[in-house]
C-alpha positions as CSV (number, residue, x, y, z in Angstrom):
1,M,-1.6,-26.7,-10.2
2,T,0.8,-25.0,-12.6
3,A,1.0,-21.2,-13.0
4,N,-0.6,-21.4,-16.5
5,M,-3.5,-23.5,-15.2
6,Y,-4.1,-21.1,-12.4
7,L,-3.8,-18.1,-14.7
8,R,-6.3,-19.6,-17.2
9,M,-8.8,-19.9,-14.3
10,I,-8.3,-16.3,-13.3
11,V,-8.7,-15.1,-16.9
12,A,-11.8,-17.3,-17.4
13,A,-13.4,-15.9,-14.2
14,S,-12.6,-12.3,-15.3
15,A,-14.2,-13.0,-18.7
16,L,-17.4,-14.2,-17.0
17,M,-17.4,-11.0,-14.8
18,L,-17.1,-13.2,-11.7
19,V,-18.0,-11.2,-8.6
20,V,-16.0,-12.1,-5.5
21,P,-18.2,-11.6,-2.4
22,S,-16.9,-9.1,0.0
23,L,-17.4,-8.8,3.8
24,N,-19.6,-6.1,5.2
25,C,-17.2,-3.3,6.4
26,Q,-19.4,-2.8,9.5
27,D,-19.0,-6.4,10.6
28,K,-16.5,-6.1,13.5
29,N,-16.2,-9.9,13.7
30,H,-14.1,-9.7,10.6
31,V,-12.1,-6.6,11.2
32,M,-9.3,-6.2,13.8
33,K,-9.4,-3.2,16.1
34,R,-7.8,-0.2,14.4
35,A,-6.6,3.2,15.6
36,R,-10.1,4.7,15.3
37,D,-11.6,2.0,17.5
38,Y,-9.4,3.3,20.3
39,G,-10.5,6.9,19.8
40,I,-7.5,8.0,17.7
41,E,-8.9,10.1,14.9
42,I,-6.4,11.5,12.5
43,G,-7.3,14.6,10.4
44,I,-10.5,16.5,9.7
45,L,-12.0,14.6,6.7
46,R,-14.4,11.7,7.1
47,T,-13.5,8.1,6.1
48,G,-15.2,5.8,3.7
49,A,-17.3,2.9,4.7
50,C,-14.4,0.5,5.1
51,N,-11.7,3.2,5.8
52,A,-9.7,1.4,3.2
53,I,-8.3,1.8,-0.3
54,T,-11.3,-0.3,-1.6
55,D,-13.6,2.6,-0.7
56,V,-12.6,4.0,-4.1
57,P,-15.2,2.5,-6.4
58,G,-14.0,-0.5,-8.3
59,V,-10.6,-0.9,-6.5
60,K,-9.8,-4.4,-5.4
61,V,-7.1,-5.9,-3.2
62,G,-5.8,-9.5,-3.0
63,Q,-3.2,-10.9,-0.6
64,V,-1.3,-14.1,-0.2
65,T,0.7,-14.8,3.0
66,V,3.5,-17.3,2.8
67,K,4.7,-18.8,6.1
68,E,6.9,-21.8,6.7
69,G,8.3,-22.4,10.2
70,D,10.4,-19.6,11.7
71,S,12.3,-18.9,8.5
72,V,9.8,-17.9,5.9
73,K,7.5,-15.0,6.6
74,T,6.6,-13.1,3.4
75,G,3.9,-12.6,0.9
76,V,2.2,-10.7,-1.9
77,T,-0.3,-7.9,-2.0
78,A,-2.0,-7.0,-5.4
79,I,-4.0,-3.8,-6.0
80,L,-6.3,-3.5,-9.0
81,P,-7.7,-0.1,-10.0
82,Y,-10.7,-1.7,-11.6
83,D,-12.1,-5.1,-12.7
84,G,-11.2,-5.4,-16.4
85,N,-8.4,-5.4,-18.9
86,I,-6.1,-2.7,-17.6
87,F,-3.7,-3.0,-20.5
88,Q,-6.4,-2.2,-23.0
89,Q,-7.9,0.6,-20.9
90,K,-4.9,2.2,-19.1
91,V,-5.4,4.5,-16.1
92,P,-3.5,7.8,-15.4
93,A,-0.7,7.3,-12.9
94,G,2.2,9.2,-11.3
95,I,5.0,8.1,-9.0
96,F,6.6,10.2,-6.3
97,V,10.0,9.1,-5.0
98,G,10.8,10.1,-1.5
99,N,14.1,8.1,-1.4
100,G,15.1,5.9,-4.2
101,F,16.9,3.0,-2.4
102,G,14.5,0.4,-3.9
103,K,13.6,-1.9,-6.7
104,L,10.4,-0.5,-8.1
105,T,9.9,-2.0,-11.6
106,G,8.1,-0.1,-14.2
107,Y,8.9,3.3,-12.8
108,T,10.4,5.0,-15.9
109,Q,7.6,4.1,-18.3
110,V,5.0,5.5,-15.8
111,E,7.1,8.6,-15.4
112,E,7.4,8.9,-19.2
113,L,3.9,8.1,-20.4
114,G,1.9,8.9,-17.2
115,N,-0.2,5.7,-17.1
116,L,-0.5,2.3,-15.5
117,E,-1.3,-0.8,-17.6
118,T,-1.1,-3.7,-15.0
119,P,-2.1,-4.5,-11.5
120,I,0.3,-3.1,-8.8
121,V,2.0,-5.8,-6.9
122,L,3.9,-5.5,-3.6
123,T,6.3,-8.2,-2.3
124,N,9.8,-8.6,-0.8
125,T,13.0,-7.3,-2.4
126,L,14.4,-10.4,-4.0
127,S,11.0,-11.6,-5.2
128,V,10.4,-8.6,-7.5
129,P,11.6,-10.5,-10.7
130,A,9.2,-13.5,-10.0
131,A,6.3,-11.1,-9.3
132,A,7.0,-9.1,-12.5
133,A,7.1,-12.3,-14.5
134,A,3.7,-13.3,-13.1
135,V,2.2,-9.8,-13.8
136,I,3.5,-10.0,-17.4
137,E,2.0,-13.5,-17.8
138,Y,-1.3,-12.5,-16.4
139,T,-1.5,-9.5,-18.8
140,L,-0.5,-11.5,-21.9
141,M,-3.2,-14.0,-21.1
142,Q,-6.0,-11.4,-20.9
143,P,-8.5,-11.7,-23.8
144,G,-7.7,-9.0,-26.3
145,N,-4.0,-9.0,-25.5
146,E,-3.0,-11.7,-28.0
147,G,-0.9,-9.3,-30.0
148,V,0.8,-7.5,-27.1
149,M,4.6,-7.5,-27.3
150,S,5.5,-5.2,-24.4
151,V,4.2,-5.1,-20.8
152,N,5.2,-2.6,-18.1
153,A,4.7,-4.6,-14.9
154,V,4.7,-2.3,-11.8
155,V,6.1,-4.2,-8.8
156,G,7.2,-2.6,-5.6
157,E,9.0,-4.0,-2.5
158,T,10.4,-3.7,0.9
159,N,13.2,-5.9,2.4
160,D,11.8,-8.3,5.0
161,A,15.1,-10.1,5.6
162,R,14.9,-9.4,9.3
163,L,12.1,-11.9,9.7
164,N,12.2,-13.7,6.4
165,D,14.7,-15.9,4.5
166,V,14.7,-13.4,1.7
167,R,17.6,-15.1,-0.1
168,G,15.4,-18.2,-0.5
169,R,13.1,-16.3,-2.8
170,H,10.0,-18.2,-1.7
171,I,7.5,-16.2,-3.7
172,T,6.4,-18.0,-6.9
173,K,4.4,-16.9,-9.9
174,E,1.5,-19.0,-8.4
175,H,1.5,-16.8,-5.3
176,V,1.2,-13.6,-7.3
177,L,-1.4,-15.0,-9.7
178,Q,-3.4,-16.2,-6.6
179,A,-3.2,-12.7,-5.1
180,I,-4.5,-11.1,-8.3
181,G,-7.2,-13.8,-8.7
182,K,-8.6,-13.3,-5.2
183,A,-8.6,-9.5,-5.3
184,A,-11.9,-8.2,-3.9
185,T,-13.6,-5.0,-2.8
186,G,-14.6,-4.5,0.8
187,P,-12.5,-4.7,4.0
188,V,-8.7,-5.2,3.6
189,E,-6.8,-7.4,6.0
190,E,-4.0,-5.5,7.8
191,G,-0.9,-6.2,9.7
192,N,1.0,-9.5,9.3
193,V,-0.5,-10.3,5.9
194,G,0.6,-10.4,2.3
195,A,3.6,-8.2,1.5
196,G,3.6,-7.0,5.1
197,T,4.1,-10.4,6.7
198,G,7.8,-9.9,7.5
199,T,8.1,-6.2,7.8
200,V,9.3,-4.1,10.7
201,C,8.3,-0.4,11.3
202,F,9.8,1.9,14.0
203,G,11.4,-1.1,15.6
204,F,7.9,-2.8,16.1
205,K,6.2,-5.2,13.8
206,G,5.0,-3.4,10.7
207,G,2.8,-4.7,7.9
208,I,-0.1,-3.8,5.6
209,G,-2.3,-0.8,6.5
210,T,-5.0,1.1,4.8
211,A,-7.3,4.1,5.2
212,S,-9.5,6.4,3.1
213,R,-10.9,9.9,3.0
214,I,-14.0,11.4,1.3
215,L,-14.3,15.0,0.2
216,P,-17.5,16.9,0.8
217,Q,-20.0,16.8,-2.1
218,K,-19.5,20.5,-2.7
219,R,-15.8,19.7,-3.4
220,G,-16.7,16.8,-5.7
221,G,-17.3,14.0,-3.2
222,F,-14.2,12.2,-4.4
223,T,-12.6,9.4,-2.5
224,I,-8.9,8.9,-1.7
225,G,-7.8,5.5,-0.7
226,V,-4.3,4.5,0.5
227,L,-2.6,1.2,1.2
228,V,0.9,1.0,2.7
229,Q,3.6,-1.7,3.2
230,T,5.5,-0.4,6.3
231,N,9.1,-1.3,6.8
232,Y,11.0,1.8,7.9
233,G,12.4,3.6,10.9
234,G,12.4,6.9,12.7
235,I,10.8,8.3,15.9
236,L,7.2,7.2,16.0
237,Q,4.5,9.8,16.3
238,V,0.8,8.9,16.5
239,N,-1.5,11.9,15.6
240,G,1.3,14.2,16.7
241,V,2.1,12.4,20.0
242,P,5.7,11.3,20.5
243,V,4.9,7.7,21.2
244,G,8.3,6.4,20.3
245,L,10.0,8.7,22.7
246,E,7.5,7.9,25.5
247,L,8.1,4.1,24.9
248,G,11.9,4.6,24.8
249,R,12.1,2.9,21.4
250,Y,13.3,5.0,18.4
251,S,16.1,5.4,15.9
252,F,19.4,6.8,17.0
253,R,18.5,6.6,20.7
254,N,21.8,5.1,21.9
255,N,23.8,7.0,19.3
256,V,22.6,10.3,20.7
257,S,22.9,9.4,24.4
258,E,25.4,6.6,25.0
259,Y,27.2,6.1,21.7
260,K,26.4,2.4,21.7
261,E,24.8,0.3,19.0
262,D,21.3,1.3,18.1
263,V,18.4,-0.6,19.5
264,Y,17.3,-1.2,15.9
265,K,18.6,-0.2,12.5
266,E,16.7,2.7,11.1
267,D,17.0,1.6,7.4
268,G,13.9,0.2,5.6
269,S,11.3,1.2,3.1
270,C,7.7,2.1,2.7
271,M,5.5,1.5,-0.3
272,I,2.5,3.7,-0.6
273,V,-0.3,3.1,-3.1
274,V,-2.9,5.9,-3.6
275,M,-6.1,5.4,-5.5
276,T,-8.7,8.1,-6.3
277,D,-11.8,8.5,-8.4
278,A,-11.0,12.1,-8.8
279,P,-10.2,13.0,-12.5
280,L,-6.5,13.7,-12.3
281,T,-3.7,13.2,-14.9
282,S,-0.2,12.1,-14.2
283,R,1.2,15.5,-13.3
284,N,-1.3,16.1,-10.4
285,L,-1.2,12.5,-9.4
286,K,2.6,12.9,-8.8
287,R,1.8,16.0,-6.8
288,L,-0.8,14.0,-4.8
289,G,1.9,11.4,-4.2
290,A,4.2,14.0,-2.7
291,R,1.4,14.9,-0.1
292,A,1.0,11.2,0.7
293,F,4.7,11.1,1.5
294,A,4.1,14.1,3.8
295,G,1.6,11.9,5.6
296,M,4.4,9.3,6.1
297,M,6.7,12.0,7.5
298,R,4.0,13.0,10.0
299,T,4.4,9.5,11.6
300,G,8.0,10.3,12.5
301,A,9.8,8.8,9.5
302,S,13.5,9.7,9.2
303,G,13.8,8.9,5.5
304,S,17.1,7.1,6.1
305,N,19.8,6.4,3.4
306,G,18.7,2.8,3.0
307,S,14.9,3.6,2.8
308,G,13.1,3.0,-0.5
309,D,10.1,5.2,-0.2
310,Y,7.7,5.3,-3.2
311,V,4.2,6.6,-3.7
312,I,2.2,5.2,-6.7
313,A,-0.8,7.4,-7.3
314,V,-3.6,6.3,-9.7
315,S,-6.8,7.8,-10.9
316,T,-9.6,5.4,-11.6
317,A,-11.9,8.0,-13.3
318,K,-13.5,6.3,-16.3
319,E,-13.4,9.4,-18.4
320,L,-9.6,9.5,-18.2
321,R,-8.9,5.9,-19.2
322,I,-6.5,5.7,-22.0
323,P,-7.2,3.1,-24.8
324,Y,-4.4,1.0,-26.0
325,S,-5.4,1.8,-29.6
326,S,-7.7,4.5,-31.0
327,D,-8.9,5.8,-34.3
328,S,-8.4,9.4,-33.0
329,M,-5.1,11.1,-32.8
330,Y,-6.2,13.1,-29.8
331,E,-6.8,12.5,-26.1
332,E,-9.6,14.4,-24.6
333,W,-10.4,14.8,-21.0
334,R,-11.6,17.0,-18.2
335,E,-9.6,17.2,-15.0
336,I,-9.5,19.0,-11.7
337,R,-7.9,22.5,-11.8
338,N,-4.7,23.1,-9.8
339,D,-6.6,25.5,-7.5
340,E,-9.0,22.7,-6.5
341,M,-6.3,20.3,-5.4
342,D,-5.7,21.4,-1.9
343,L,-8.4,19.3,-0.2
344,L,-7.3,16.3,-2.2
345,F,-3.7,16.9,-0.9
346,Q,-5.1,17.0,2.7
347,A,-7.0,13.8,2.1
348,A,-3.9,12.0,0.8
349,A,-1.7,13.1,3.7
350,E,-4.4,12.1,6.3
351,A,-5.2,8.7,4.8
352,T,-1.5,7.8,4.5
353,E,-0.8,8.8,8.1
354,E,-3.7,6.7,9.3
355,A,-2.9,3.7,7.1
356,I,0.6,3.6,8.6
357,I,-0.7,3.7,12.1
358,N,-3.3,1.0,11.3
359,S,-0.5,-1.2,10.0
360,L,1.1,-1.0,13.4
361,F,-2.1,-1.5,15.4
362,A,-3.0,-4.6,13.4
363,A,0.5,-6.2,13.5
364,E,1.3,-9.1,15.8
365,T,4.5,-10.0,17.6
366,T,6.6,-12.3,15.4
367,K,9.4,-14.7,16.1
368,A,12.4,-14.1,13.8
369,R,14.4,-16.9,12.2
370,N,17.4,-16.2,14.5
371,G,15.2,-16.8,17.6
372,M,14.7,-13.1,18.5
373,M,11.2,-11.5,18.7
374,V,10.0,-8.5,16.9
375,E,7.3,-7.1,19.2
376,A,4.1,-5.5,18.2
377,L,3.4,-2.0,19.2
378,P,2.1,-2.1,22.8
379,I,-1.4,-0.9,22.1
380,E,-2.6,-0.3,25.7
381,K,0.5,1.7,26.5
382,T,0.1,3.7,23.3
383,V,-3.5,4.5,24.2
384,E,-2.4,5.6,27.7
385,I,0.2,7.9,26.1
386,M,-2.4,9.3,23.8
387,R,-4.7,10.0,26.8
388,K,-1.8,11.7,28.6
389,Y,-1.4,14.2,25.8
390,N,-5.2,14.6,25.5
391,R,-5.2,13.3,22.0
392,L,-7.8,10.5,22.5
393,K,-11.4,10.9,21.7
394,E,-13.1,8.9,24.4
395,K,-15.7,6.5,23.2
């Protein structure tokens, strides 16, 4: 099936308002054990039903995993803010850059205009051009976009070359269109899947992770959902516990003590996508992204020179959608006041921290193409360490 044929199927399904059935978030047969299942409860706010980015009403995630032998381990993760023509009804967005060693396409237009007009796609570093081409094609084929001459595709990446033949550029337009087409609400698969298939985090196998937080009704009852693609280094902390130190695996260990080559290179990247139904415009979304980055720092990230750390924050609030064309020369909206942002900031930090830890808990040991193994985080040892520090809520 060609990319155009597959795209036409996606567009036709969208036009018919096709509903993709989603799994029940409470069905543990379909969900791997996550940090909370072991008694690790991060923060003070409650989670959504799925504890996932899809707890934000309307948000959908689709993933395609590409594996071929020991050499190809990569994929695509697509995040849609709502089910519809995003180009015609754009959503407010802001991007926070923690460290800019990355290839995030579409950044400057989001920074300039403060909105998102396409799905967000995550993949590997050298597949960004193919992914962007697919997002553009998908957008141009949407009914109502026949006269569109410019598309700002937003595609982020991390470099999975340690486990994947990144130079082979194995991601195709079909993979990206498939990820967009299969996007659904409900539980989100984590770990070695989609754009996280070949990633490494804190020297252990990284991957895709997600989490959510819900504000109390008296503070609006808004939902914050986060999805991460973890591929970075530092000194792992889990809910404040120095797990990396206890396990003896962390950045700079031998540089500090024995002046030998490090156990693993601390460079890498982390892509963080934040969705919320809170009515926020780009300025406060960018501020929200900065707090999500703080959540990443809580996990022990070192923010190394070669780390591309980006937070894309989006509001799905219907009253803030921005029409592509309008008879009015004014934009009118109501948004949350600055003084009311604090609990949203807390939610973004908590959900990001937990999403990253979930990515590690879900990841599985993976054989690299040079024969070496990238081990998964030893969960039982980690749980023992958490218990040692009295940071485990016994079930």
